[in-house]
C-alpha positions in Angstrom: 21.2 0.3 5.2 20.4 -3.5 4.9 16.6 -2.5 4.8 17.4 -0.2 2.0 18.9 -3.0 -0.3 16.2 -5.3 0.8 13.6 -3.0 -0.5 15.3 -2.5 -3.6 15.8 -6.1 -4.1 12.0 -7.1 -3.7 11.0 -3.7 -5.8 13.4 -4.2 -8.5 11.4 -7.3 -9.6 8.1 -5.6 -9.7 9.2 -3.0 -11.7 10.8 -5.3 -14.4 7.7 -7.3 -14.6 5.4 -4.3 -14.7 7.5 -2.5 -17.5 7.6 -5.8 -19.7 3.9 -6.3 -19.1 3.2 -2.4 -20.2 5.4 -3.1 -23.1 3.0 -6.0 -24.2 -0.1 -3.6 -24.3 -1.5 -4.6 -21.0 -1.1 -1.2 -18.7 -3.9 -2.2 -16.7 -2.0 -5.6 -15.7 1.2 -3.4 -14.7 -0.4 -1.0 -12.8 -2.2 -3.8 -10.8 0.8 -5.8 -10.1 2.6 -2.5 -8.4 -0.4 -2.0 -6.7 -1.3 -5.5 -5.6 2.2 -6.1 -4.4 2.1 -3.2 -2.3 -1.1 -3.6 -0.7 -0.4 -7.3 0.0 2.9 -6.3 1.6 1.1 -3.9 4.2 -1.8 -6.0 4.8 0.2 -9.6 5.1 3.9 -8.5 5.2 3.8 -6.3 8.2 1.0 -8.1 10.5 2.2 -11.8 9.8 5.1 -11.3 12.2 3.4 -9.9 15.0 0.7 -12.8 14.7 3.5 -15.6 14.6 5.1 -14.0 17.5 2.0 -13.6 19.7 1.1 -17.3 18.9 4.9 -18.4 19.7 4.9 -16.4 23.0 1.0 -17.0 23.9 0.7 -13.4 24.7 -0.2 -10.1 23.0 3.1 -8.5 21.4 3.0 -4.7 21.7 4.6 -2.6 19.3 5.5 1.0 19.8 6.0 3.5 17.1 7.9 6.5 18.4 7.4 8.3 15.2 4.8 10.7 13.5 6.0 9.5 10.0 3.8 6.3 10.6 0.8 8.4 10.4 2.1 10.6 7.7 2.3 7.4 5.7 -0.9 5.8 6.6 -2.7 9.1 5.5 -0.5 8.9 2.1 -1.7 5.4 1.5 -5.3 5.9 2.3 -5.4 9.0 0.1 -3.6 7.1 -3.0 -6.1 4.2 -2.7 -9.3 6.3 -2.5 -7.7 8.4 -5.5 -7.2 5.3 -7.3 -10.5 3.8 -6.5 -11.9 7.3 -7.9 -10.1 6.9 -10.9 -11.8 3.7 -12.0 -15.4 4.8 -10.5 -15.4 2.6 -7.9 -16.3 5.3 -5.1 
């Protein structure tokens, strides 16, 4: 339950800033802000604690995920990123 409030607490400021910027006429900046913050969370926010633990304990930290939802989430993330890149003509 606490993680749900934490997720909402970190997402609401992103939402509000995107809405404000979009109302000012910079829709591309609003979209890049929302996508950029999520990409930063996945690429830095998730691996950084594991890197710190590996350095602190001086041995690799093993993380086991016992759910298939992780695979599904990764497929959705990669698919959405691919569609986003196709929309801008980058692929």
